[in-house]
C-alpha positions, 0 to 999 in steps of 0.5 A, a space after each residue: 775933389 772928394 767930397 768932405 764926407 769920404 776924404 780919409 782921415 789922417 793915418 796918426 803917427 804912433 808916439 816913438 817907443 823908448 826901451 831899457 839900456 842896461 849898462 855894464 862897465 868892467 875896469 880892466 884887469 891887474 896890468 902890474 902898476 898899469 902897464 901895457 898887457 895884463 899880469 897873470 892875475 889880470 888874464 884870469 880876472 878877465 876870463 872869470 869876468 867873460 864867464 860871469 857875462 856869458 848868456 848875456 844878450 849882448 848887443 855891443 861890447 866896446 873896450 878903450 885903445 890901451 893895450 890893458 883894456 883891449 886884452 881884457 876885452 879879447 878874453 871877456 870875449 872868449 867866453 861870449 858867443 859871437 861878440 867882437 868888442 870894438 875900440 872906442 876913443 871915448 872909453 879909453 884912460 883920461 881924466 873926464 872932469 877938472 875939479 876947480 879948487 873952490 867946488 871941493 871939501 877945503 879940507 880935501 882940495 890939496 890933495 885932490 888936485 894934487 892927485 890930478 895934476 896940473 894938465 896941459 890945455 890940450 888934456 883939460 880939452 879931451 877928457 870933458 869932450 870924450 865924456 861927453 862923447 862917452 854919454 851920448 854912446 852909452 847912456 839913456 833909454 834906447 829907442 826901439 821896443 828891446 831893451 839892449 845890453 851894453 858892456 864897456 871894458 874901461 878905466 876907473 875914471 869913466 866908470 867913476 864919472 858915469 856912476 857919479 852922473 847916475 847918481 845927480 851927484 856934483 860933477 867933482 864927486 867921480 873922485 873917490 870912486 874906485 873900481 877894482 880891476 874886473 870888477 863889475 858896475 850896472 847902470 839900468 836907463 828906464 824909459 821915464 824913470 831915473 837912472 838905476 845903479 844895479 851893481 856896483 864894484 862887483 866883484 862876486 866873479 873873483 876869488 879872494 886873492 884876485 878881488 883887491 888888485 887895484 887898490 891900495 894894499 891895506 884893503 887887500 889886508 884887511 878885507 880881501 877874505 871877505 869882500 863879496 
């Protein structure tokens, strides 16, 4: 046996390292009344969004399975170097959380519940499950020493859900967060810090006539020329 005085000391295991995740979220481009393919305006929006995002050191680009999200991702990726978008079911169009009447503001409860409708059991189960999968895939700091940049081309509801979560707002409060088509939201998940919403519904890359698609018409009439 080796003498205790000459035994090699165990090498300590270094603590695991984590780095910042930058999550970029964008709603698909305009598709008319939520059609399967983009309108001419939606294709322009997607190209301009891609130009804005060029130069970011992308690690991955995800998109939902519906046609309008997939087409947006292809047009965005065409402006990026070496990026191949990946389809993800969790990036799709679904209700991430079904609120109960008791947790909603009494004055707005009827309108909110009427907006959501009465889901089938499968739909009520699928939405929260997919939202949990989205959180696992694209929130929180990342393992390793290097920051990570991820883009998700998705739909309005998931963006609202992730912004709500980043702000620790009540679960039902994803309702009312309404991103415009091809608008950009960025959330930073830094180690040992709360999540930070760096950009919310930013449309600076779009000209005035493309900024307010996906909103009620009066928004465009009242604010379109002045949106930043």
